[in-house]
C-alpha positions in Angstrom: 27.8 22.8 -11.2 24.8 21.6 -8.8 22.6 22.4 -12.0 24.1 20.7 -14.1 24.7 18.1 -11.8 21.9 17.7 -11.6 20.7 17.6 -15.4 23.4 14.6 -15.7 21.1 12.6 -12.3 17.7 12.9 -13.9 19.0 12.4 -18.0 21.7 9.7 -16.6 17.9 8.1 -14.3 15.7 8.7 -17.7 18.2 6.5 -19.4 18.4 4.2 -17.0 14.8 3.1 -18.1 13.1 1.4 -14.9 12.0 3.6 -12.3 12.9 6.6 -14.1 10.8 10.4 -13.1 8.3 10.6 -15.6 8.6 12.5 -18.5 6.7 15.2 -20.4 5.7 18.3 -18.4 5.1 17.0 -15.2 6.2 19.2 -12.6 5.5 19.1 -8.8 2.5 21.9 -9.4 0.6 19.7 -12.1 1.2 16.4 -9.2 0.2 18.2 -6.5 -3.1 19.1 -8.4 -3.8 15.6 -8.9 -3.1 15.0 -5.1 -5.9 17.3 -4.1 -8.6 16.5 -6.8 -7.8 13.5 -6.2 -8.4 13.8 -2.1 -11.6 15.6 -2.8 -13.2 12.3 -4.6 -12.1 10.2 -1.7 -13.8 12.7 0.8 -16.4 12.9 -1.2 -16.8 9.5 -1.4 -16.4 9.1 2.5 -19.1 11.5 3.3 -21.5 8.8 1.5 -20.6 6.4 4.1 -20.7 8.3 7.1 -23.5 6.4 9.4 -22.3 3.0 9.0 -19.3 3.1 11.6 -18.0 0.2 10.6 -16.9 1.2 7.1 -15.2 4.0 8.3 -13.3 2.4 10.3 -11.8 0.4 7.2 -12.0 4.0 5.8 -10.4 5.5 8.3 -7.2 2.5 8.0 -7.2 2.8 4.9 -6.0 6.6 5.0 -3.7 6.0 7.3 -1.6 2.6 5.7 -2.2 5.0 2.3 -0.7 7.7 4.3 1.9 5.6 5.8 3.3 3.7 2.4 3.9 6.7 0.4 6.1 7.7 3.7 7.9 4.0 3.5 7.8 4.8 -0.8 10.1 7.7 -0.1 12.4 5.5 1.2 12.0 2.4 0.0 10.9 3.7 -3.2 12.4 6.4 -4.5 15.9 5.5 -3.5 15.3 1.9 -3.5 16.3 1.0 0.5 14.1 -2.0 1.8 13.7 -1.2 5.4 11.4 -3.0 6.8 12.5 -1.0 10.3 9.9 1.8 9.6 7.1 -0.3 12.3 10.2 1.4 15.1 10.0 5.2 14.1 5.8 4.1 13.6 6.2 2.8 17.2 8.2 5.9 18.7 5.0 8.6 17.5 2.4 6.3 19.3 4.7 6.0 22.2 5.5 9.7 22.3 1.7 11.3 21.8 1.4 8.4 25.2 4.0 9.6 27.4 2.8 13.0 26.4 -0.6 13.0 26.7 -0.5 12.4 29.9 2.1 14.5 31.1 -0.7 16.9 29.5 0.7 17.4 26.3 -1.6 17.8 23.3 -1.2 15.2 20.9 -1.2 18.0 18.3 2.0 20.0 19.9 3.4 16.3 20.3 3.8 15.6 16.8 6.8 17.8 16.6 9.2 16.4 19.3 8.0 12.6 18.0 8.6 13.1 14.4 12.0 14.8 16.2 12.9 11.7 17.7 12.0 10.0 14.8 14.6 11.2 13.1 17.6 11.7 15.1 16.7 7.6 15.7 16.8 6.8 11.7 20.0 9.4 11.2 21.6 7.4 14.2 21.0 3.7 13.2 20.4 4.3 9.7 25.1 5.9 9.6 25.6 2.1 9.9 23.9 0.3 8.2 23.9 2.3 5.2 27.0 0.6 4.1 25.1 -2.1 3.5 23.5 -3.3 0.1 20.3 -4.7 -1.0 18.5 -7.7 1.1 21.6 -7.1 3.7 20.2 -3.9 4.4 17.3 -5.3 4.9 17.6 -8.0 7.2 19.9 -5.4 9.6 16.6 -3.6 9.5 14.9 -6.9 10.4 16.9 -7.3 13.0 16.8 -3.5 14.4 12.9 -4.2 14.6 13.3 -7.1 16.7 15.6 -5.6 18.7 13.3 -3.1 20.1 10.4 -5.1 20.4 12.3 -6.8 23.1 13.7 -3.5 24.8 9.8 -2.0 24.2 8.6 -5.1 26.1 11.9 -4.5 29.2 11.8 -0.3 29.7 7.7 -0.7 31.2 8.4 3.3 32.6 8.2 4.3 28.7 5.9 1.6 27.1 3.9 -0.2 29.6 5.7 -3.6 28.5 3.3 -6.2 27.9 1.2 -4.7 29.4 1.0 -1.4 27.4 -0.7 2.1 27.4 -3.5 4.0 27.8 -4.6 6.8 28.1 -8.4 8.3 29.0 -11.9 8.9 27.3 -11.2 12.7 26.7 -13.3 13.7 23.7 -11.7 16.7 21.6 -10.1 17.5 18.5 -7.2 19.5 20.6 -6.9 16.2 21.8 -7.6 13.8 18.6 -10.1 11.5 19.9 -13.3 12.2 18.6 -16.5 10.2 19.5 -17.2 9.3 15.5 -15.5 7.4 13.5 -16.4 9.2 11.0 -14.2 12.3 11.6 -11.0 9.9 12.3 -11.4 9.5 8.9 -11.6 12.9 7.9 -8.2 12.9 9.8 -6.7 10.2 8.5 -7.7 11.4 5.0 -5.6 14.4 6.1 -2.6 12.7 7.3 -2.8 11.2 3.8 -2.7 14.3 1.5 -0.4 15.9 2.9 2.0 12.8 2.9 1.2 12.7 -0.5 2.0 16.4 -1.6 5.4 16.2 0.2 6.6 13.1 -1.6 5.0 14.9 -4.5 7.5 17.9 -3.4 10.4 15.3 -3.0 9.9 12.7 -6.3 10.4 16.9 -8.8 13.0 18.1 -6.4 17.0 17.5 -6.7 16.8 15.6 -3.9 14.2 12.8 -5.1 15.8 12.7 -8.6 19.3 12.1 -6.3 17.5 9.5 -4.5 16.4 7.6 -8.2 19.8 7.7 -9.3 21.4 6.5 -6.3 18.6 3.4 -6.3 19.1 3.0 -10.0 23.4 3.3 -10.2 24.7 3.5 -6.7 28.5 4.0 -8.4 27.0 5.7 -11.3 25.4 8.4 -8.7 28.3 8.8 -7.1 30.5 9.3 -9.9 29.1 12.2 -10.5 29.8 13.5 -7.2 26.4 13.0 -4.7 27.0 12.0 -1.3 25.3 9.0 -1.2 25.5 8.7 2.4 23.7 12.0 3.0 21.1 11.8 0.6 20.4 8.0 2.0 20.6 9.7 5.5 18.2 12.6 3.8 14.9 10.3 3.0 15.5 7.8 5.7 15.1 11.1 8.5 11.9 12.3 5.9 10.4 9.2 6.0 11.0 8.2 9.6 9.7 11.8 10.3 6.8 11.3 8.1 5.8 7.2 9.5 6.0 8.8 13.6 3.6 11.1 12.5 1.5 8.4 11.4 1.8 6.3 14.9 0.8 9.6 16.5 -1.9 9.5 14.5 -2.4 6.0 15.0 -2.3 5.7 18.9 -5.0 8.3 19.4 -7.5 6.8 17.2 -6.6 3.6 19.3 -6.1 5.2 22.7 -4.0 1.5 23.4 -1.1 0.2 22.7 1.4 -2.5 23.5 4.8 -3.5 21.3 2.7 -6.1 19.4 0.2 -3.3 17.5 3.2 -0.8 17.2 6.0 -3.2 16.5 5.0 -6.1 15.1 6.6 -7.5 12.2 3.8 -9.0 9.9 0.9 -6.6 10.8 3.0 -3.4 10.7 6.7 -3.9 8.8 5.7 -6.1 5.5 2.5 -3.5 5.3 4.0 -0.7 4.7 6.2 -2.1 1.5 3.0 -5.1 1.0 1.2 -2.1 0.1 3.8 0.0 -2.2 4.6 -3.1 -3.5 0.9 -3.9 -5.1 0.0 0.0 -5.7 3.2 0.6 -7.8 6.8 1.0 -5.4 8.7 4.1 -6.3 5.2 5.8 -7.8 3.8 8.8 -6.5 0.0 7.7 -6.0 1.4 3.8 -5.7 1.0 3.5 -1.9 -2.2 5.2 -2.1 -4.1 2.8 -4.5 -2.1 -0.3 -3.1 -3.7 1.0 0.9 -7.0 1.7 -1.0 -6.8 -1.8 -2.8 -5.4 -4.2 0.4 -6.5 -2.6 3.7 -10.3 -2.8 3.1 -9.4 -6.8 1.7 -7.6 -7.5 4.9 -10.9 -6.7 6.4 -12.9 -8.5 4.3 -11.0 -11.4 4.2 -10.6 -11.3 7.9 -14.5 -10.9 9.1 -15.7 -14.1 6.3 -12.4 -16.5 6.1 -9.8 -15.9 10.2 -13.3 -17.3 11.7 -12.8 -20.7 9.8 -9.5 -21.1 9.5 -6.9 -18.7 12.0 -5.1 -17.2 9.6 -6.2 -18.0 6.8 -6.3 -14.1 5.5 -2.3 -13.3 5.8 -2.2 -16.7 3.8 -4.3 -14.9 1.3 -3.1 -11.8 1.5 0.9 -13.7 1.3 -0.4 -15.4 -1.8 -1.5 -11.8 -3.4 2.7 -10.9 -3.0 4.4 -13.7 -4.0 2.2 -13.4 -7.3 3.0 -9.4 -7.3 6.1 -10.1 -7.3 6.2 -12.2 -10.0 3.6 -11.6 -12.5 3.0 -7.3 -11.4 6.1 -6.3 -10.0 6.1 -2.1 -11.0 2.4 -3.1 -9.4 -0.9 -1.6 -10.5 0.6 1.7 -11.0 3.0 0.3 -13.3 1.0 -1.1 -15.1 -0.7 1.5 -16.4 2.1 3.7 -17.1 3.5 0.8 -18.9 0.7 0.6 -21.3 0.1 3.9 -21.8 3.2 4.5 -23.2 2.4 2.0 -25.1 -0.7 2.8 -26.8 1.5 5.8 -27.6 4.3 4.9 -28.5 2.0 2.9 -31.2 0.3 6.1 -32.1 2.8 8.2 -33.1 4.2 4.9 -35.1 
């Protein structure tokens, strides 16, 4: 029954057309090989710029947000649930790492409780929110993010309030603290690679097909026996856990966090969506391509425009988002895939 159910869902998604699973002999093994090869290329490129601290800072942020956008894409792209509360999961990871580090627990061990707490919080909060659909769900998640920002400023014992929290400089791999930003870039690349591999597995798994079916036509997915709430909660919990892991890395990179740094809607929450949208929501490599385009561009605009007109870099990025929403609805990767499919159809025709 389960096998027939999976075949029905995948067939339905393919017939739907948009955001359908890739056709042909595309398996997790082939996707994983592509991820590893691409990671090797990025690793080689990172080695070329290892002597430039400023460049390594941009590279580290690029890889970090590639992983974070990919984590968001599991529920936002594969599942079609446009969450704006992922900054909360990010903050859970950062604050968990900071508090446990002060108790003598190294960040590698802190990854486990941080991911568990984020997943648990995601399930508890999302359970009632998943009764909503579309823009109403997005508005509700935005309200959750704003509420948590207020609470983070209030509970100073856990977050340090507006004064923030910091950890001492104790370099060492066991502390995720390095003197050279090149090592942070390698750490963030490792994180992005792991998240991409997990996303590739999910995309080709039963959960992935169920998420895509729920995204494309929720009522039809329910009619073939899919538990809508269970699928959404599973996708959200996994996405939240991976986002919290990124929050741990980010906190140890900065060694200082405060509520605006971790819970800002514009700097954190919307950035996941922006990167995935420009790269290609619902595609495996879309968030990575989006991060490679957006993060370096943001740093460049901030360096050259922010001093002239404060906030002008945000205006440019916002304009880019609007243009992509209007003319590049499937992002850069989606456009490339469409062009490849048209070329194949033309050659066979």
